[in-house]
C-alpha positions as CSV (number, residue, x, y, z in Angstrom):
1,M,0.1,-157.5,54.0
2,I,-2.5,-155.3,55.8
3,N,-1.9,-155.6,59.5
4,E,-4.1,-155.1,62.5
5,E,-2.5,-151.8,63.4
6,N,-3.5,-150.5,59.9
7,R,-7.0,-151.9,60.4
8,K,-7.3,-150.1,63.8
9,F,-6.2,-146.9,62.2
10,W,-9.0,-147.0,59.6
11,D,-11.6,-148.2,62.2
12,E,-10.8,-145.0,64.1
13,R,-11.0,-142.9,61.0
14,A,-14.6,-144.2,60.5
15,G,-15.6,-142.0,63.5
16,L,-14.8,-138.9,61.4
17,G,-17.8,-139.4,59.2
18,D,-17.7,-137.5,55.9
19,I,-13.9,-137.1,56.1
20,A,-13.2,-140.7,57.1
21,G,-11.2,-141.4,54.0
22,T,-9.1,-138.3,54.0
23,N,-9.0,-134.9,55.8
24,D,-8.4,-133.3,52.5
25,Y,-12.0,-133.2,51.3
26,L,-11.0,-131.0,48.3
27,L,-8.8,-133.8,47.0
28,K,-11.7,-136.2,47.5
29,N,-13.9,-133.9,45.5
30,L,-11.3,-133.8,42.7
31,E,-11.4,-137.6,42.7
32,L,-15.1,-137.7,42.5
33,A,-15.1,-135.2,39.6
34,L,-12.6,-137.4,37.8
35,L,-14.8,-140.6,38.2
36,R,-18.0,-138.8,37.2
37,K,-16.4,-138.0,33.8
38,R,-15.1,-141.5,33.1
39,I,-17.6,-144.0,34.5
40,P,-20.6,-144.5,32.2
41,E,-24.3,-144.4,33.1
42,N,-25.8,-147.6,34.5
43,A,-22.3,-149.2,35.1
44,N,-21.9,-152.0,37.5
45,V,-19.1,-150.8,39.8
46,L,-16.8,-152.5,42.3
47,D,-15.2,-150.1,44.8
48,L,-12.3,-151.7,46.7
49,G,-11.4,-149.9,49.8
50,C,-14.8,-148.1,49.7
51,G,-14.5,-146.4,53.1
52,N,-17.6,-144.5,54.0
53,G,-19.3,-145.3,50.7
54,Q,-19.2,-141.8,49.3
55,T,-17.9,-142.7,45.9
56,L,-20.5,-145.4,45.2
57,I,-23.3,-143.4,46.6
58,T,-22.4,-140.5,44.3
59,L,-22.2,-142.7,41.3
60,A,-25.5,-144.5,42.1
61,R,-27.3,-141.2,42.7
62,E,-25.9,-139.2,39.7
63,K,-25.1,-141.9,37.1
64,N,-27.7,-144.6,38.0
65,C,-24.9,-147.1,38.8
66,R,-25.1,-150.3,40.8
67,G,-22.2,-151.4,42.9
68,V,-20.5,-153.4,45.5
69,G,-18.3,-151.7,48.1
70,F,-15.5,-153.7,49.8
71,D,-13.4,-152.6,52.9
72,F,-11.3,-154.3,55.5
73,S,-12.6,-151.9,58.2
74,A,-15.8,-153.2,59.8
75,K,-16.6,-149.7,61.1
76,M,-16.2,-148.2,57.7
77,I,-18.6,-150.7,56.3
78,T,-21.1,-149.9,59.1
79,L,-20.7,-146.2,58.1
80,A,-21.2,-146.9,54.4
81,L,-24.4,-148.9,55.2
82,E,-25.7,-146.0,57.3
83,N,-24.9,-143.5,54.5
84,T,-26.6,-145.7,51.9
85,Q,-29.7,-146.0,54.0
86,K,-29.9,-142.3,54.5
87,S,-29.5,-141.8,50.7
88,G,-32.3,-144.4,49.9
89,L,-29.9,-146.3,47.6
90,Q,-29.8,-149.6,49.5
91,E,-31.4,-151.5,46.6
92,R,-28.6,-150.4,44.3
93,L,-25.6,-150.8,46.6
94,V,-24.1,-153.7,48.6
95,F,-21.2,-153.3,51.1
96,M,-19.2,-156.1,52.6
97,E,-16.2,-156.5,54.8
98,G,-13.0,-158.0,53.4
99,T,-9.5,-157.2,52.3
100,I,-8.5,-156.3,48.7
101,E,-6.0,-159.2,48.9
102,D,-8.9,-161.7,49.3
103,I,-11.6,-160.6,46.9
104,P,-14.1,-163.5,46.7
105,A,-13.7,-165.4,43.4
106,D,-17.5,-165.6,43.0
107,L,-18.0,-161.8,43.3
108,G,-18.3,-161.7,39.5
109,L,-17.1,-159.3,36.8
110,F,-17.7,-155.5,36.7
111,D,-17.8,-152.8,34.1
112,C,-15.6,-150.6,36.3
113,V,-13.4,-151.2,39.3
114,I,-12.2,-148.4,41.5
115,T,-9.5,-148.0,44.2
116,E,-8.9,-144.7,45.9
117,R,-5.6,-144.9,47.8
118,S,-6.2,-148.5,48.6
119,L,-3.2,-150.3,47.1
120,I,-0.9,-148.0,49.0
121,N,-2.2,-149.6,52.2
122,L,-0.4,-152.8,51.2
123,D,3.1,-153.3,52.7
124,S,5.2,-154.0,49.6
125,E,5.4,-153.4,45.8
126,S,5.2,-157.1,45.1
127,R,1.9,-157.4,47.0
128,Q,0.5,-154.4,45.2
129,Y,1.2,-156.1,41.9
130,E,-0.4,-159.3,43.0
131,V,-3.5,-157.5,44.1
132,F,-3.5,-155.5,40.8
133,L,-3.7,-158.9,38.9
134,N,-6.5,-160.1,41.2
135,I,-8.4,-156.8,40.6
136,M,-8.1,-157.1,36.8
137,A,-9.5,-160.6,37.1
138,H,-12.8,-159.0,38.2
139,V,-13.0,-156.5,35.3
140,K,-15.1,-157.4,32.3
141,N,-13.6,-157.7,28.9
142,N,-13.1,-154.0,27.7
143,G,-14.1,-152.9,31.2
144,R,-11.9,-150.5,33.1
145,Y,-10.0,-150.2,36.4
146,F,-9.7,-146.7,37.7
147,M,-6.6,-146.8,39.9
148,I,-6.4,-143.6,42.0
149,E,-3.3,-144.1,44.1
150,S,-0.3,-142.1,45.4
151,C,3.0,-141.8,43.5
152,L,6.3,-141.4,45.2
153,E,7.9,-139.4,42.4
154,G,5.0,-136.9,42.3
155,L,5.5,-136.3,46.0
156,E,9.2,-135.9,45.6
157,R,8.6,-133.2,42.9
158,I,6.5,-131.3,45.4
159,N,9.1,-131.7,48.1
160,E,11.8,-130.3,45.8
161,M,9.8,-127.1,45.5
162,R,9.0,-127.0,49.2
163,V,12.6,-127.4,50.2
164,S,13.6,-124.6,47.8
165,L,11.3,-122.3,49.8
166,G,12.5,-123.5,53.2
167,L,9.4,-125.6,53.9
168,E,9.6,-129.0,55.5
169,R,9.3,-132.1,53.4
170,I,6.1,-134.0,53.3
171,E,6.6,-137.7,54.1
172,P,4.2,-140.5,53.1
173,P,1.9,-141.6,56.0
174,W,3.3,-144.4,58.1
175,H,0.7,-146.9,56.9
176,N,1.3,-146.3,53.2
177,V,3.7,-147.6,50.5
178,F,3.5,-145.1,47.6
179,L,3.7,-146.5,44.1
180,R,6.6,-145.9,41.7
181,E,5.9,-144.7,38.2
182,A,8.3,-147.1,36.4
183,N,7.1,-150.1,38.4
184,V,3.4,-149.4,37.5
185,A,4.2,-148.9,33.9
186,N,5.7,-152.4,33.8
187,W,2.4,-153.9,34.9
188,A,1.0,-153.2,31.4
189,D,0.8,-155.9,28.8
190,D,-1.3,-157.0,25.8
191,K,-4.2,-158.0,28.1
192,Y,-4.0,-155.2,30.7
193,I,-3.7,-151.9,28.7
194,L,-2.6,-148.7,30.5
195,E,-4.8,-146.2,28.7
196,E,-4.0,-143.1,30.6
197,V,-1.9,-141.7,33.5
198,C,-3.5,-138.5,34.7
199,P,-1.9,-136.3,37.4
200,F,-5.3,-134.8,38.1
201,S,-4.2,-133.1,41.3
202,S,-1.0,-131.5,40.0
203,T,-2.2,-127.8,40.0
204,Y,-4.0,-128.3,43.4
205,Y,-0.9,-129.8,45.0
206,F,1.4,-127.0,43.7
207,L,-0.9,-124.2,44.9
208,S,-1.9,-125.8,48.2
209,R,1.3,-127.5,49.3
210,V,3.8,-125.0,47.9
211,V,2.4,-121.6,47.3
212,Y,-0.3,-121.4,50.0
213,A,1.9,-123.3,52.5
214,K,4.7,-120.7,52.0
215,I,2.3,-117.8,52.3
216,A,0.7,-119.2,55.5
217,E,4.1,-119.8,57.0
218,D,5.3,-116.3,56.3
219,R,2.1,-114.9,57.8
220,K,2.2,-117.3,60.7
221,E,-1.3,-118.5,59.8
222,E,-2.7,-121.9,60.5
223,L,-3.2,-124.0,57.3
224,R,-6.8,-124.5,56.2
225,Y,-8.1,-126.8,53.5
226,D,-10.8,-124.3,52.6
227,S,-8.4,-121.4,52.0
228,D,-9.2,-119.2,49.0
229,I,-6.1,-120.4,47.1
230,N,-7.0,-124.0,47.6
231,L,-10.6,-123.4,46.5
232,I,-9.4,-121.7,43.3
233,A,-6.8,-124.4,42.7
234,C,-9.7,-127.0,42.5
235,K,-11.2,-125.1,39.6
236,L,-8.1,-125.0,37.5
237,P,-7.1,-127.8,35.1
238,P,-4.1,-130.0,36.0
239,I,-0.8,-128.5,34.8
240,G,2.5,-130.4,35.1
241,N,3.2,-133.7,36.9
242,L,3.2,-132.8,40.6
243,G,1.8,-134.3,43.7
244,P,1.3,-137.9,44.7
245,A,-2.3,-138.4,43.8
246,R,-2.9,-139.6,40.2
247,L,-5.1,-141.8,38.1
248,W,-3.9,-144.8,36.2
249,Q,-6.7,-145.9,33.9
250,W,-6.5,-149.6,32.8
251,R,-8.6,-151.4,30.2
252,K,-8.9,-155.2,30.1
253,H,-8.5,-156.7,26.6
254,D,-9.0,-160.4,26.6
255,P,-9.7,-161.8,23.1
256,K,-10.6,-165.2,24.4
């Protein structure tokens, strides 16, 4: 379960403003680009683990969506409300405090549900599956759940390349339990259809965490997210199956 140490960590992250969700703002931009392409105009969206509200604000502004943001960090919710007020979108967006393990039953059904690195904050694979089932219960029939989470095998593939170049391994953050590809595949059934697995950040991770990391080490330069290589990497299509961040796209099919 999400513990108080984890909650404290994200409360402190709220003080970072625009990068509250992740220091890697280029990865966040890739996630937003992915969602822009997939979420339809005028959709009703539930964002679980909404953080500073950036995703919902972007969808409301650019795709005329309405939405509810949910986060277990009170300070993140405060930040999301402030950002929504500044954007003038308070009539389209609602933010509330709560954990993804306890989504209110009366919250209703949504065209689209999003998590961005939220399930990995749970402390076990069994809890992740239980929350997945609860999330799907809030998806409309033929609606979609865009599960952007971190994959252990994708990280390991990057680490194999890093180690071959003499670079240190990258370990999952202390507060995360990364998903396993085979386990997630087993969540699919006739009702919850896994439509797509997209390693959207594969090229970015290869160029930023392997190629650029090695160049910077050899030159004894400090790593920068806004390096030329990283910026170019964001413009390239995903190649291969590298890096932890990926999208699992689910569709609910309930004939009842």
